[in-house]
C-alpha positions as CSV (number, residue, x, y, z in Angstrom):
1,X,0.0,0.0,0.0
2,X,1.4,3.4,-1.0
3,X,2.4,5.7,1.8
4,X,0.6,8.9,2.6
5,X,1.5,11.9,0.5
6,X,2.4,15.0,2.5
7,X,3.2,18.6,1.6
8,X,6.8,19.4,0.8
9,X,8.7,20.8,3.8
10,X,8.4,24.5,3.9
11,X,5.3,24.6,1.8
12,X,1.9,25.1,3.4
13,X,-1.8,24.5,2.6
14,X,-4.0,27.5,3.4
15,X,-7.2,25.9,4.6
16,X,-10.8,27.1,4.1
17,X,-10.9,28.3,7.7
18,X,-7.9,30.6,7.0
19,X,-8.5,31.9,3.5
20,X,-11.2,34.4,4.5
21,X,-8.7,36.3,6.6
22,X,-6.1,36.0,3.8
23,X,-8.7,37.4,1.3
24,X,-9.4,40.3,3.6
25,X,-5.8,41.2,4.1
26,X,-5.1,40.9,0.3
27,X,-8.2,42.9,-0.6
28,X,-7.4,45.8,1.7
29,X,-3.7,46.0,0.5
30,X,-4.7,45.8,-3.2
31,X,-7.5,48.4,-2.7
32,X,-5.1,50.9,-1.2
33,X,-2.5,50.3,-3.9
34,X,-5.2,51.1,-6.5
35,X,-6.1,54.3,-4.7
36,X,-2.5,55.4,-5.0
37,X,-2.4,54.9,-8.8
38,X,-0.7,51.5,-8.9
39,X,-1.6,49.0,-11.7
40,X,-1.4,45.2,-11.5
41,X,1.4,43.4,-13.3
42,X,1.3,39.6,-13.4
43,X,4.8,38.0,-13.6
44,X,5.9,34.5,-14.4
45,X,7.0,32.2,-11.6
46,X,10.2,31.1,-13.4
47,X,12.9,33.4,-14.7
48,X,16.4,33.0,-16.1
49,X,18.8,32.4,-13.2
50,X,21.1,35.1,-14.5
51,X,18.4,37.7,-13.9
52,X,18.9,37.2,-10.2
53,X,22.6,36.7,-10.1
54,X,23.1,39.9,-12.1
55,X,20.3,41.9,-10.5
56,X,20.2,40.8,-6.9
57,X,24.0,40.0,-6.6
58,X,26.1,36.9,-6.7
59,X,27.4,37.4,-3.2
60,X,24.0,37.6,-1.5
61,X,22.6,34.8,0.6
62,X,19.6,34.7,-1.6
63,X,21.6,33.8,-4.7
64,X,24.3,31.7,-3.0
65,X,22.1,29.5,-0.8
66,X,18.4,30.1,-1.1
67,X,17.3,29.8,-4.8
68,X,15.5,26.9,-6.3
69,X,17.5,26.5,-9.5
70,X,17.3,23.9,-12.3
71,X,18.2,23.3,-15.9
72,X,15.5,23.0,-18.6
73,X,15.7,20.4,-21.4
74,X,17.9,22.7,-23.4
75,X,20.4,23.2,-20.5
76,X,19.3,26.8,-19.7
77,X,19.5,27.6,-16.0
78,X,16.1,28.7,-14.6
79,X,15.0,29.6,-11.1
80,X,11.8,29.9,-9.3
81,X,11.5,33.6,-8.4
82,X,12.9,34.3,-4.9
83,X,11.7,38.0,-5.0
84,X,9.7,40.2,-7.3
85,X,11.7,43.4,-8.1
86,X,14.2,41.9,-10.6
87,X,11.3,40.2,-12.6
88,X,9.3,43.4,-12.5
89,X,12.3,45.4,-13.9
90,X,12.8,42.7,-16.6
91,X,9.2,42.9,-17.6
92,X,9.3,46.7,-17.8
93,X,12.4,46.7,-20.0
94,X,11.2,43.9,-22.3
95,X,7.7,45.5,-22.8
96,X,8.8,49.1,-23.1
97,X,7.1,50.3,-20.0
98,X,9.9,52.6,-19.0
99,X,9.9,54.6,-22.3
100,X,8.8,58.2,-21.4
101,X,6.6,56.7,-18.6
102,X,6.7,56.6,-14.8
103,X,4.8,53.4,-14.1
104,X,3.5,52.4,-10.7
105,X,3.1,48.6,-10.6
106,X,2.0,46.0,-8.1
107,X,2.2,42.3,-8.2
108,X,1.1,39.4,-6.0
109,X,1.9,35.8,-5.7
110,X,4.3,33.1,-4.4
111,X,8.1,33.5,-4.0
112,X,10.5,30.6,-3.3
113,X,13.5,30.6,-1.0
114,X,15.2,27.6,0.5
115,X,15.3,28.7,4.1
116,X,14.8,27.0,7.5
117,X,11.0,26.9,8.0
118,X,9.8,28.8,11.0
119,X,6.5,30.4,12.1
120,X,5.9,33.2,9.5
121,X,8.8,31.9,7.3
122,X,8.1,29.4,4.7
123,X,10.0,28.2,1.6
124,X,7.0,29.2,-0.6
125,X,5.8,32.5,0.7
126,X,3.3,34.9,-0.6
127,X,4.2,38.5,-1.3
128,X,2.5,41.7,-2.4
129,X,5.0,44.0,-3.9
130,X,4.9,47.5,-5.5
131,X,7.4,49.4,-7.6
132,X,7.7,53.0,-8.9
133,X,10.0,53.9,-11.7
134,X,11.3,57.2,-13.2
135,X,11.2,59.5,-10.2
136,X,14.4,60.1,-8.1
137,X,13.0,62.6,-5.6
138,X,12.3,61.7,-1.9
139,X,8.6,62.4,-2.5
140,X,8.2,59.0,-4.0
141,X,9.9,57.3,-1.0
142,X,7.7,59.2,1.4
143,X,4.5,58.4,-0.6
144,X,5.4,54.7,-0.5
145,X,5.8,54.7,3.2
146,X,2.7,56.8,3.7
147,X,0.8,54.3,1.6
148,X,2.1,51.4,3.6
149,X,1.2,53.1,6.8
150,X,-2.4,53.4,5.4
151,X,-2.5,49.7,4.6
152,X,-1.4,48.8,8.1
153,X,-3.9,51.3,9.6
154,X,-6.8,49.9,7.5
155,X,-5.8,46.4,8.5
156,X,-6.1,47.4,12.1
157,X,-2.4,46.6,12.9
158,X,-0.7,49.9,12.7
159,X,-0.2,50.1,16.5
160,X,1.7,46.8,16.4
161,X,4.2,47.8,13.7
162,X,7.1,50.3,13.6
163,X,9.0,51.8,10.7
164,X,12.8,51.6,10.7
165,X,14.6,53.8,8.2
166,X,18.2,54.2,7.0
167,X,20.2,55.4,4.0
168,X,22.9,53.4,2.3
169,X,23.9,56.4,0.1
170,X,24.8,56.4,-3.6
171,X,27.0,53.8,-5.1
172,X,30.1,55.9,-4.4
173,X,29.3,56.6,-0.8
174,X,28.3,53.0,-0.3
175,X,31.8,51.9,-1.5
176,X,33.5,54.3,0.9
177,X,31.4,53.0,3.7
178,X,32.1,49.4,2.7
179,X,35.9,50.1,3.0
180,X,35.5,51.7,6.4
181,X,33.4,48.8,7.7
182,X,35.9,46.2,6.5
183,X,38.7,48.2,8.1
184,X,36.7,48.2,11.4
185,X,35.8,44.5,11.3
186,X,39.0,43.0,10.1
187,X,40.8,43.1,13.4
188,X,37.8,41.3,14.9
189,X,37.6,38.6,12.2
190,X,38.4,35.7,14.5
191,X,35.6,36.7,16.9
192,X,32.9,36.9,14.1
193,X,30.6,33.9,13.5
194,X,31.4,31.7,10.4
195,X,28.9,33.3,8.1
196,X,30.2,36.8,8.9
197,X,33.8,35.8,8.4
198,X,32.8,34.6,4.9
199,X,30.8,37.8,4.2
200,X,33.7,40.0,5.2
201,X,35.3,39.3,1.9
202,X,32.1,39.2,-0.2
203,X,29.2,41.2,1.3
204,X,30.4,42.9,4.5
205,X,27.2,45.1,4.9
206,X,25.2,41.9,5.6
207,X,27.3,41.4,8.8
208,X,25.3,44.3,10.3
209,X,22.2,42.2,10.0
210,X,23.7,39.2,11.9
211,X,21.5,37.6,14.5
212,X,24.5,36.0,16.4
213,X,24.9,37.7,19.7
214,X,28.7,37.9,19.7
215,X,28.8,39.4,16.2
216,X,26.0,41.8,17.1
217,X,28.1,43.0,20.1
218,X,31.1,43.7,17.7
219,X,29.0,45.6,15.1
220,X,27.3,47.7,17.8
221,X,30.2,50.2,17.6
222,X,30.8,49.8,13.9
223,X,30.6,52.9,11.6
224,X,27.2,53.5,10.1
225,X,26.3,54.2,6.4
226,X,24.8,57.6,7.3
227,X,28.2,58.8,8.4
228,X,29.5,58.3,4.8
229,X,26.7,59.9,2.8
230,X,27.7,62.2,0.0
231,X,25.9,65.6,0.0
232,X,23.2,64.5,-2.5
233,X,22.4,61.4,-0.5
234,X,22.3,63.3,2.7
235,X,19.9,65.9,1.1
236,X,17.7,63.0,-0.1
237,X,17.6,61.4,3.3
238,X,16.9,64.7,5.1
239,X,14.1,65.5,2.6
240,X,12.5,62.1,3.2
241,X,12.5,62.5,6.9
242,X,10.9,66.0,6.6
243,X,8.2,64.6,4.4
244,X,7.5,61.8,6.8
245,X,7.3,64.2,9.7
246,X,4.9,66.4,7.8
247,X,2.7,63.4,7.0
248,X,2.7,62.2,10.6
249,X,4.3,58.9,9.7
250,X,6.4,57.8,12.7
251,X,9.8,56.2,12.2
252,X,13.1,55.5,13.9
253,X,16.5,55.7,12.2
254,X,18.3,52.4,12.5
255,X,21.9,53.2,11.4
256,X,22.8,49.6,10.9
257,X,19.7,48.6,8.9
258,X,20.8,47.0,5.6
259,X,18.9,44.9,3.0
260,X,20.1,41.5,1.9
261,X,20.0,42.4,-1.8
262,X,22.8,44.3,-3.5
263,X,20.7,46.6,-5.7
264,X,19.6,49.0,-2.9
265,X,20.9,52.6,-2.8
266,X,20.0,55.5,-0.6
267,X,16.7,54.7,1.2
268,X,16.1,51.3,2.9
269,X,13.3,50.6,5.3
270,X,11.6,47.8,7.3
271,X,8.3,47.7,9.0
272,X,8.8,45.5,12.1
273,X,6.7,44.1,14.9
274,X,7.4,42.5,18.3
275,X,4.1,40.5,18.1
276,X,5.5,37.6,16.1
277,X,8.6,36.6,18.0
278,X,11.8,36.2,15.9
279,X,10.1,36.9,12.6
280,X,9.8,40.7,13.2
281,X,10.0,42.1,9.6
282,X,6.6,42.2,7.9
283,X,7.4,44.6,5.0
284,X,10.7,46.0,3.6
285,X,12.1,47.8,0.6
286,X,13.9,50.9,-0.5
287,X,15.4,52.6,-3.5
288,X,17.3,50.9,-6.3
289,X,18.4,53.6,-8.7
290,X,21.1,51.5,-10.4
291,X,19.1,48.2,-11.0
292,X,17.5,49.1,-14.3
293,X,20.9,50.0,-15.8
294,X,22.5,46.9,-14.3
295,X,20.0,44.8,-16.2
296,X,20.9,46.4,-19.6
297,X,18.7,49.4,-20.0
298,X,19.5,53.1,-19.7
299,X,19.5,54.4,-16.1
300,X,16.0,54.8,-14.6
301,X,15.5,55.4,-10.9
302,X,13.2,53.0,-8.9
303,X,11.8,52.4,-5.5
304,X,9.6,49.7,-4.1
305,X,8.6,47.3,-1.3
306,X,7.7,43.7,-0.6
307,X,5.1,42.6,2.0
308,X,5.2,39.1,3.3
309,X,1.6,38.1,3.6
310,X,2.2,35.1,5.9
311,X,3.5,37.4,8.6
312,X,0.9,40.1,7.9
313,X,-1.9,37.6,8.2
314,X,-0.5,36.3,11.5
315,X,-0.3,39.9,12.7
316,X,-3.9,40.6,11.6
317,X,-5.0,37.5,13.5
318,X,-3.2,38.6,16.6
319,X,-4.8,42.1,16.4
320,X,-8.3,41.2,15.3
321,X,-10.6,38.7,16.9
322,X,-13.1,38.8,14.1
323,X,-14.9,35.5,13.4
324,X,-15.1,34.5,9.7
325,X,-18.2,32.5,8.6
326,X,-18.9,30.3,5.7
327,X,-22.1,32.2,4.8
328,X,-24.3,35.2,5.8
329,X,-27.5,33.3,5.3
330,X,-28.2,29.6,6.0
331,X,-31.3,28.2,4.4
332,X,-32.9,25.3,6.3
333,X,-35.8,23.2,5.0
334,X,-38.0,20.2,5.7
335,X,-37.1,17.3,3.4
336,X,-40.3,17.7,1.4
337,X,-39.6,21.4,0.8
338,X,-36.0,21.3,-0.5
339,X,-37.0,22.4,-4.0
340,X,-38.9,25.4,-2.5
341,X,-35.8,26.3,-0.4
342,X,-33.6,26.1,-3.4
343,X,-35.8,28.7,-5.2
344,X,-35.7,31.0,-2.1
345,X,-31.9,30.7,-2.0
346,X,-31.6,31.6,-5.6
347,X,-33.9,34.6,-5.1
348,X,-31.7,35.8,-2.3
349,X,-28.5,35.5,-4.4
350,X,-30.3,37.5,-7.2
351,X,-31.6,40.2,-4.8
352,X,-28.7,40.7,-2.3
353,X,-24.9,40.5,-2.3
354,X,-25.0,38.1,0.6
355,X,-23.4,34.6,0.7
356,X,-26.2,32.1,0.9
357,X,-25.6,28.5,1.9
358,X,-28.4,25.9,1.5
359,X,-28.4,22.9,3.8
360,X,-27.5,19.6,2.2
361,X,-28.0,16.2,3.6
362,X,-30.3,14.8,6.3
363,X,-31.4,16.4,9.5
364,X,-34.6,17.9,10.9
365,X,-35.2,21.7,11.1
366,X,-33.9,22.0,14.6
367,X,-30.7,20.2,13.7
368,X,-30.3,22.3,10.6
369,X,-30.7,25.6,12.6
370,X,-28.0,24.4,15.0
371,X,-25.8,23.7,12.0
372,X,-26.6,27.2,10.7
373,X,-25.4,28.7,14.0
374,X,-22.2,26.7,13.9
375,X,-21.5,27.9,10.4
376,X,-21.2,31.5,11.7
377,X,-24.1,32.8,9.5
378,X,-26.0,35.8,10.8
379,X,-29.4,34.6,9.7
380,X,-31.2,31.3,9.2
381,X,-34.0,31.2,6.7
382,X,-36.5,28.4,7.4
383,X,-38.8,26.7,4.9
384,X,-41.1,24.4,6.8
385,X,-44.8,23.3,6.5
386,X,-46.1,26.4,8.2
387,X,-44.1,28.7,6.0
388,X,-45.1,27.0,2.7
389,X,-48.7,27.0,3.8
390,X,-48.5,30.8,4.1
391,X,-46.3,31.3,1.1
392,X,-43.6,32.7,3.4
393,X,-40.4,31.9,5.1
394,X,-39.1,32.4,8.6
395,X,-36.1,34.6,9.2
396,X,-34.2,33.9,12.4
397,X,-31.4,36.1,13.8
398,X,-28.5,33.9,14.9
399,X,-26.4,36.9,15.9
400,X,-27.4,40.0,17.7
401,X,-28.1,42.9,15.3
402,X,-28.4,46.6,15.6
403,X,-32.1,46.5,16.4
404,X,-32.6,42.8,17.0
405,X,-31.8,40.2,19.6
406,X,-30.2,36.8,19.0
407,X,-33.0,34.3,18.4
408,X,-35.6,36.8,17.2
409,X,-37.7,35.3,14.4
410,X,-40.3,36.6,12.0
411,X,-42.4,35.4,9.1
412,X,-41.9,37.2,5.7
413,X,-42.7,36.7,2.1
414,X,-39.6,36.4,-0.1
415,X,-39.8,40.1,-1.3
416,X,-40.0,41.3,2.3
417,X,-37.1,38.9,3.2
418,X,-34.9,40.4,0.5
419,X,-35.7,43.9,1.6
420,X,-35.1,43.1,5.3
421,X,-31.7,41.5,4.7
422,X,-30.6,44.3,2.4
423,X,-31.4,46.8,5.1
424,X,-29.8,44.8,7.8
425,X,-26.6,44.0,5.8
């Protein structure tokens, strides 16, 4: 007998009891993006591996250790997308979206990284990302962060997140900072953890992001990127902070905040929370003014973000006790009146936007009403002998309403039922 099939480690099923919350989180984020002028772009799951090695950086952990890479039948190296920005830039270049345009684009879907699975961290994770091209001024950075603040506010989690902000400076100032950081860390090389020792020669900025306590103690006194900003980068960072102050978006400058992808310049940010344990970052991003040119196009500035929905959904659950139901209305019927109940259910679907679930299977009316209550529906519509005799239905409140008590019941014809439910909804 064949063994049981199980999901691949690091991949997760999102079950019916969870998808309603996922849908709410996704819908709110996507609605806010649309209100800020962003348009949807749908990207392929698979890209040429070189897109990421060239765009993200060969010395990053993502490229070195975390990508799902394979050869196709013609020997071309392909990878499941580990992040969305490089693919979005590729699509913009290939389809001419950067020619005399300043597109604002959002995308949504799974990303793949071979990481150690933890709560809020999966090998297939879902991301909503947004990118803005063609504008180099700090107004775009500020608007992105203001928009994200609005998303968190409308999700009801804004009190549980904090914005951390930093500037890596331009390419030249980043190079100066890299040299200073290496000079500071080199005498401490033997005291760094193994990964940080390796990164010292390949990607030293990532050492600032180490979670190893001994390394964190060493980098606590390391020079910071903001100390090496050139005048233009300093002006950009100062301008961004003024705009955030004016918009009432709170933040704290984290001088050691870096991002794990090489394409970032100037602004970098993370929205973090203490409500999810070790997995504190729920959204991150920044500016990447050199990425488009790195991928073979003329220089076009860009800025964007990626929001990890697994963590945002967990945060939404922690901050909102809302109960999600299968239906708004549950239609119960005596066995001999099932056809009549089906007609009533269809009339309700035609006349209201409510979700209507008709009972299926055996069970008397009392049992069906108990099932209606367990479903989380607000109302039960009952079609029994008395109702059919009077060409009516009974409407029972399963939850307390604005003007009704739980358990209240009334007899209505179908037209009155539709009008009552539309008014109560």
